[in-house]
Structure formats: structure tokens, C-alpha cells
Residue frames relative to the residue before (quaternion, step in Angstrom):
aa qw qx qy qz dx dy dz
X 1.0000 0.0000 0.0000 0.0000 0.00 0.00 0.00
X 0.6118 0.5473 -0.3422 0.4572 3.59 1.06 -0.79
X 0.6482 0.5238 -0.3228 0.4486 3.57 0.96 -0.84
X 0.6246 0.5114 -0.3403 0.4823 3.63 0.96 -0.75
X 0.6662 0.5255 -0.2917 0.4415 3.56 0.90 -0.96
X 0.6840 0.4610 -0.2851 0.4882 3.54 0.91 -0.92
X 0.6458 0.5082 -0.3353 0.4608 3.67 0.93 -0.74
X 0.6030 0.5695 -0.3292 0.4514 3.59 1.03 -0.88
X 0.7351 0.4206 -0.2348 0.4770 3.58 0.70 -1.10
X 0.6217 0.5426 -0.3482 0.4448 3.61 1.02 -0.74
X 0.6538 0.5225 -0.3298 0.4368 3.64 0.91 -0.82
X 0.6757 0.4850 -0.2842 0.4768 3.55 1.00 -0.89
X 0.6658 0.4840 -0.3105 0.4755 3.61 0.92 -0.84
X 0.6284 0.5250 -0.3455 0.4584 3.63 0.99 -0.65
X 0.6648 0.4751 -0.2900 0.4983 3.56 1.17 -0.54
X 0.4938 -0.6864 0.3968 0.3571 3.56 1.34 -0.04
X 0.5965 0.5465 -0.3739 0.4537 3.57 1.12 0.64
X 0.5124 -0.5837 0.5114 0.3677 3.53 -1.24 0.46
X 0.4562 -0.7049 0.4688 0.2744 3.61 -0.78 1.04
X 0.3796 -0.6742 0.5720 0.2723 3.58 -0.98 0.75
X 0.6806 -0.5089 0.3795 0.3658 3.47 -1.33 0.43
X 0.4288 -0.7011 0.5137 0.2464 3.61 -0.82 1.06
X 0.6202 0.5452 -0.3247 0.4612 3.55 1.07 -0.80
X 0.6723 0.4853 -0.2898 0.4781 3.56 0.93 -0.83
X 0.6313 0.5373 -0.3271 0.4537 3.55 1.01 -0.80
X 0.7294 0.4471 -0.2434 0.4569 3.59 0.97 -0.81
X 0.8063 0.3004 -0.1277 0.4934 3.52 0.95 -0.93
X 0.4363 -0.6948 0.4702 0.3252 3.60 1.14 -0.56
X 0.6499 0.4908 -0.3052 0.4937 3.52 1.36 -0.08
X 0.4168 -0.7090 0.4890 0.2906 3.59 -0.85 0.71
X 0.3559 -0.6983 0.5674 0.2525 3.56 -1.01 0.74
X 0.7145 -0.4859 0.2988 0.4050 3.60 -1.20 0.33
X 0.7505 0.3841 -0.2241 0.4889 3.54 1.04 -0.66
X 0.3628 0.7357 -0.4925 0.2908 3.60 1.28 0.08
X 0.8100 0.2319 -0.1896 0.5042 3.59 -0.81 1.01
X 0.4088 0.7154 -0.4896 0.2852 3.68 1.16 0.05
X 0.6556 0.5196 -0.3217 0.4435 3.57 0.88 -0.93
X 0.6768 0.4697 -0.2824 0.4915 3.57 0.84 -1.01
X 0.6538 0.5219 -0.3241 0.4418 3.58 0.95 -0.81
X 0.6700 0.5010 -0.2888 0.4656 3.57 1.01 -0.83
X 0.6233 0.5308 -0.3232 0.4747 3.56 1.10 -0.77
X 0.6482 0.5040 -0.3057 0.4821 3.59 1.02 -0.86
X 0.6469 0.5225 -0.3118 0.4597 3.55 0.95 -0.88
X 0.6662 0.4963 -0.3048 0.4657 3.60 0.95 -0.78
X 0.6434 0.4693 -0.3112 0.5186 3.64 1.24 -0.44
X 0.5240 -0.6417 0.4171 0.3737 3.59 1.17 -0.17
X 0.5131 0.6303 -0.4224 0.4013 3.58 1.28 0.30
X 0.1391 -0.8534 0.4984 0.0632 3.54 0.44 1.27
X 0.6317 0.5432 -0.3273 0.4459 3.59 0.98 -0.85
X 0.6716 0.4835 -0.2896 0.4808 3.59 0.95 -0.87
X 0.6224 0.5609 -0.3214 0.4412 3.51 1.10 -0.79
X 0.6768 0.4809 -0.2719 0.4866 3.51 0.96 -0.94
X 0.6355 0.5364 -0.3402 0.4388 3.60 1.08 -0.69
X 0.6733 0.4994 -0.3017 0.4541 3.60 1.04 -0.84
X 0.7705 -0.1867 0.1256 0.5964 3.54 1.02 -0.83
X 0.2833 -0.8165 0.4738 0.1694 3.63 -0.14 1.21
X 0.6790 0.4939 -0.3002 0.4527 3.61 1.22 -0.25
X 0.3655 0.7536 -0.4778 0.2651 3.58 1.25 0.11
X 0.6896 0.4774 -0.2852 0.4639 3.62 0.81 -0.93
X 0.6750 0.4376 -0.3423 0.4856 3.65 0.80 -0.75
X 0.6426 0.5168 -0.3611 0.4355 3.62 0.92 -0.68
X 0.6529 0.4975 -0.3210 0.4723 3.57 0.92 -0.78
X 0.6491 0.5085 -0.3344 0.4564 3.58 0.97 -0.79
X 0.6533 0.5011 -0.3311 0.4608 3.63 1.00 -0.74
X 0.6617 0.4995 -0.3189 0.4594 3.55 0.93 -0.85
X 0.6386 0.5316 -0.3217 0.4540 3.59 1.04 -0.76
X 0.6338 0.5242 -0.3145 0.4740 3.57 1.06 -0.87
X 0.6520 0.4996 -0.3120 0.4774 3.61 0.99 -0.85
X 0.6479 0.5220 -0.3174 0.4550 3.63 0.93 -0.81
X 0.6710 0.4879 -0.3136 0.4620 3.59 0.93 -0.86
X 0.6341 0.5460 -0.3213 0.4435 3.58 1.09 -0.81
X 0.6700 0.4906 -0.2786 0.4824 3.51 0.96 -0.98
X 0.6403 0.5293 -0.3386 0.4418 3.58 0.98 -0.82
X 0.6606 0.4884 -0.3130 0.4765 3.60 0.94 -0.81
X 0.6441 0.5041 -0.3375 0.4658 3.62 0.99 -0.72
X 0.6474 0.4913 -0.3281 0.4815 3.60 0.94 -0.75
X 0.6377 0.5197 -0.3330 0.4608 3.59 0.94 -0.83
X 0.7096 0.4162 -0.2550 0.5081 3.63 1.00 -0.79
X 0.4322 -0.7422 0.4136 0.3021 3.53 1.30 0.21
X 0.4148 0.6504 -0.5015 0.3918 3.47 0.99 1.03
X 0.5212 -0.6256 0.4787 0.3284 3.56 -1.16 0.51
X 0.2723 -0.7666 0.5502 0.1883 3.65 -0.50 1.09
X 0.0367 -0.7772 0.6281 -0.0064 3.54 -0.93 1.00
X 0.4236 -0.6724 0.5527 0.2511 3.55 -1.19 0.70
X 0.2475 -0.7941 0.5419 0.1208 3.53 -0.42 1.28
X 0.6355 -0.5280 0.3853 0.4109 3.57 -1.25 0.30
X 0.5744 0.5938 -0.3887 0.4080 3.58 1.07 -0.56
X 0.6490 0.4982 -0.3110 0.4836 3.64 0.95 -0.86
X 0.6496 0.5334 -0.3051 0.4478 3.51 0.92 -0.96
X 0.6636 0.4999 -0.2822 0.4798 3.59 0.92 -0.97
X 0.6551 0.5100 -0.3112 0.4625 3.60 0.94 -0.89
X 0.6572 0.5021 -0.3140 0.4664 3.58 0.98 -0.86
X 0.6282 0.5239 -0.3225 0.4764 3.62 0.95 -0.84
X 0.6541 0.5116 -0.3070 0.4649 3.60 0.95 -0.91
X 0.6617 0.4930 -0.3199 0.4657 3.66 0.90 -0.82
X 0.6507 0.5055 -0.3119 0.4730 3.55 1.02 -0.79
X 0.6489 0.5315 -0.3048 0.4511 3.53 1.01 -0.87
X 0.6481 0.5036 -0.3019 0.4849 3.55 1.02 -0.84
X 0.6391 0.5226 -0.3167 0.4671 3.55 1.04 -0.87
X 0.6847 0.4692 -0.3223 0.4551 3.60 0.79 -0.85
X 0.6482 0.5259 -0.3278 0.4425 3.57 0.93 -0.84
X 0.6259 0.5344 -0.3131 0.4739 3.60 1.08 -0.92
X 0.6556 0.5262 -0.2973 0.4527 3.57 0.91 -1.00
X 0.6661 0.5103 -0.2816 0.4654 3.58 0.93 -0.99
X 0.6766 0.4815 -0.3034 0.4672 3.57 0.95 -0.86
X 0.6360 0.5061 -0.3343 0.4770 3.61 1.04 -0.67
X 0.6381 0.5118 -0.3355 0.4672 3.58 1.02 -0.69
X 0.6768 0.4899 -0.2898 0.4668 3.59 0.94 -0.87
X 0.6454 0.5043 -0.3065 0.4850 3.56 1.17 -0.69
X 0.5033 -0.6520 0.4471 0.3489 3.63 1.06 -0.48
X 0.4803 0.7050 -0.4163 0.3145 3.52 1.28 -0.06
X 0.7459 0.3226 -0.1940 0.5495 3.56 1.19 -0.52
């Protein structure tokens, strides 16, 4: 499966395009992270409305990953063993669930 994923992305990147989601191509359903790259690129250009349209959960996802990185960095600096607690895992699953629900609702609405 990893080989298929790498080949799929390599073909699109070789053509100079951002690869579409393999999950979406196979099932027709968006995955929670579909559009994150496009959303992040739009966000970096200051196009917040376009960023939200590509994936409304990019900003919360980045904020959560940044918070986790800061926490782990402090633990490493304090020479403690960083561990992923159940709270972080539950929060991440919640963010992904909200992202997928939002994407599915936008698809059903015809906005995407």
C-alpha cells in the first residue's frame, strides 16, 4: 500500500501538480486532511477565505500540532521522557472527526 501511495504522489509531483487525495480518488469521499496542503498555501498567501474553503480544520490542526511540539520540547529540555497522553490522542481524534464531518457536509452541500 505504501508503494501505491508513493507512486501516486510521485506521478502528480513529477507533473508539477499537488497530488489529490488517493482516498478521495478511490472512494469519492474526502478524508479529514484533504485540502490541507492547498489550505496551508492559501493561508501563507493571506487568503484566509480560500484556506477555509480548502480545509476549515487546517488552522486548528496546526495549532494542536504546535502545542504538542512545544510541550514535547519543554519536556526534552527538562530531561523528562515525553509521552503522548490519552488527552492528546482524544483531542487529535476529535479534530480529525470534526474535519471529516465538515468536509462531508461541504461535499453534500455542493460547496466543494
